[in-house]
N, C-alpha and C positions, 0 to 999 in steps of 0.2 A: 225349229224357236221359237221364246213367245219372243212378241217385241218389247223393248224396254225403253225404258226412259233412258236420250241422249246421253251422258253423263261429260263432265266438262277435261279434258285432258289439261293437264299441264307442260306437257310434251307437245313441242309440234317441229316439222322437219325443219332440219340443218342442227335440233342441239345434240350437243354434246353429253351421251350417256354412259350411265357404269350400267354389267348388269350384276341383279342384288341374287340370283337362284341359278340354279340349271348346273349342265353341263360346260356351261361359258358363264360359269361364276365369275366377275375381274373385270371382264374385256370389255374394254371400250371401244366407241366408235358412232357416228356419226349418226342422226335418225336419216331417213331415205324418204321415209314414206310412215304416215298416221294409216290405219285402218281402221275409221272412227264405230263402221257398224260391229266391226266385230272383237271392237278393243283393244288391235295391236296393232305396235311398232315395228319398220323394219329398219333393221342396222348392219349400218358398213362392217365386211368383217366378221357376224356374229348367227350362231346356228342355221351356217352355211348346207344345203343340202347338193346331192348333184342327181340331175337329168339325166336322163336317155335317150337326145330328141334324134325325128330323122329327118334322113335331107329337106331342106329345104331349097327355093329359089337363094332368098337372102341370105341361112347361114348350112354351112358344112355338117351339121349334127354331128352326135359322138360322145360323149359325157361331159354335159356341163354343168357345173361349178354357183348356186348362185343363194341368195337369204332366202329365208325363210323369214314366213311373222311372227312375232315375242308378243308375248303379250302385256298388258304396259305394269302393268301391276310388280313386273321382274323386274323391271328396269326404273334407274333414280336418273335424276341431272344429277352434271357433276355442277358445283362448285366452281363460276368462274376467279376466283377470288384465291380460296386455299383448293381445290383438287377434288376433294374429299364427293362423295356421293349424297344431296343435299335434297332436304322435302320443300316444295315451290310456294311461293303466299302474293300478296296480289298489294297492290298500293297504289294510290296517284300521286301525282307528281305535281310542284307548284302553278306548274299549264291544264293542268284537270284529268290530263292520261294515264290513262291504267296499265304498270308494266308487271312483267314478277318479276318478285323477285326469292335470290333466296334462302328458306330461315336460319342456315348454316350464321355466312358471315353478312349478311343485310343487307348481301351487294345485288345491285339491279340486272339485270339478267338481259331485258329488252331492252336497245339504245336506238 
């Protein structure tokens, strides 16, 4: 894989997102992790896979279900005011702080 310029991600850990495409289309969840190099996100309860694990001292083993990463282009942030998927923009507040803004309603996301 060739090295890319790191794109600016408008989705952060803890954000509520909705899946736009794939078998989990329409599902909502909280972002658990953002994998910047792979351009992927881990969303709670979305794209569940089964892992067959061997028993160890810390875990009993067996078949575990966990989330698999999802490409960042397949998710959109949920507008805090309307509850619909929205794009994200940026705005500067009076005190000079840069915040994320929902394009759909104009609502400030970071507070």
